[in-house]
C-alpha positions as CSV (number, residue, x, y, z in Angstrom):
1,M,-0.1,0.0,0.0
2,S,1.5,3.4,-0.8
3,E,2.1,5.9,1.8
4,T,-0.7,8.0,0.6
5,G,-3.1,5.4,0.4
6,R,-2.3,4.3,3.9
7,R,-2.9,7.6,5.5
8,K,-6.1,8.1,3.5
9,F,-7.3,4.6,5.0
10,L,-6.0,5.5,8.3
11,A,-7.6,9.1,8.2
12,V,-10.8,7.2,7.6
13,A,-10.8,4.5,9.8
14,G,-10.0,7.4,12.2
15,A,-12.9,9.4,11.7
16,G,-15.4,6.9,13.5
17,T,-13.2,6.3,16.7
18,A,-12.8,10.3,17.0
19,A,-16.7,10.6,17.1
20,G,-16.3,8.1,19.9
21,V,-13.9,10.2,21.6
22,I,-15.9,13.2,21.3
23,G,-18.5,11.4,23.3
24,L,-16.5,10.4,26.1
25,T,-15.1,13.8,27.0
26,A,-18.3,14.6,28.9
27,G,-17.5,11.8,31.3
28,P,-15.5,11.7,34.2
29,A,-12.1,12.2,32.2
30,A,-13.8,15.9,31.7
31,A,-12.6,16.4,35.3
32,R,-8.7,16.1,34.4
33,T,-8.4,18.2,31.3
34,T,-5.2,18.5,29.6
35,R,-3.9,22.1,28.6
36,R,-2.0,22.2,25.0
37,H,1.4,24.1,25.3
38,D,2.7,25.9,22.7
39,G,4.5,23.5,20.9
40,S,1.7,21.3,19.9
41,A,0.6,20.1,16.6
42,T,-1.5,22.5,14.2
43,E,-2.2,20.1,11.6
44,S,-4.4,17.0,11.6
45,V,-3.3,14.1,13.8
46,V,-4.3,10.4,13.3
47,A,-3.2,7.7,15.9
48,Y,-2.6,4.2,15.2
49,V,-2.2,1.5,17.7
50,E,-1.0,-1.8,15.7
51,D,-0.6,-3.6,18.6
52,P,-3.3,-3.4,21.5
53,T,-0.6,-5.2,24.1
54,S,2.1,-2.7,23.5
55,D,2.7,0.8,24.7
56,E,3.4,2.1,21.3
57,V,1.2,4.8,19.1
58,V,2.2,5.9,15.9
59,L,1.0,9.3,15.2
60,M,0.3,10.9,11.9
61,V,1.0,14.6,11.9
62,G,0.8,16.1,8.6
63,D,3.6,14.1,6.3
64,D,5.4,13.2,9.8
65,E,5.3,10.2,11.5
66,V,5.8,10.3,15.2
67,V,6.3,7.2,17.7
68,V,5.1,7.7,20.9
69,H,5.4,5.2,23.9
70,D,2.5,5.8,26.4
71,L,0.5,2.7,27.6
72,D,-2.1,5.0,29.4
73,L,-2.5,6.9,26.0
74,V,-2.8,3.1,24.3
75,N,-5.5,2.5,27.0
76,R,-7.5,5.5,26.3
77,L,-7.6,5.1,22.8
78,L,-8.5,1.4,23.0
79,N,-11.6,2.2,25.5
80,A,-12.4,5.2,23.4
81,A,-12.8,3.0,20.4
82,G,-14.5,0.2,22.3
83,G,-16.0,-2.9,20.0
84,Q,-15.8,-0.9,16.7
């Protein structure tokens, strides 16, 4: 799969998850709001968890790919995605 095709696929797949995440913000997690700092992304971001048992999240930010190791983030994304 080409790089552009993969990004489009992941962006479309992530759109459904984003709707679920928006619905969750009104719950208990809303009490611990994280503020963005000056160096935060200003472009679209797609998060991809290839292995749900790992702590790795791949973030596609514009044309760049960033790998983050954050088990809490993986768990929050998987919980937000639910059984979808």
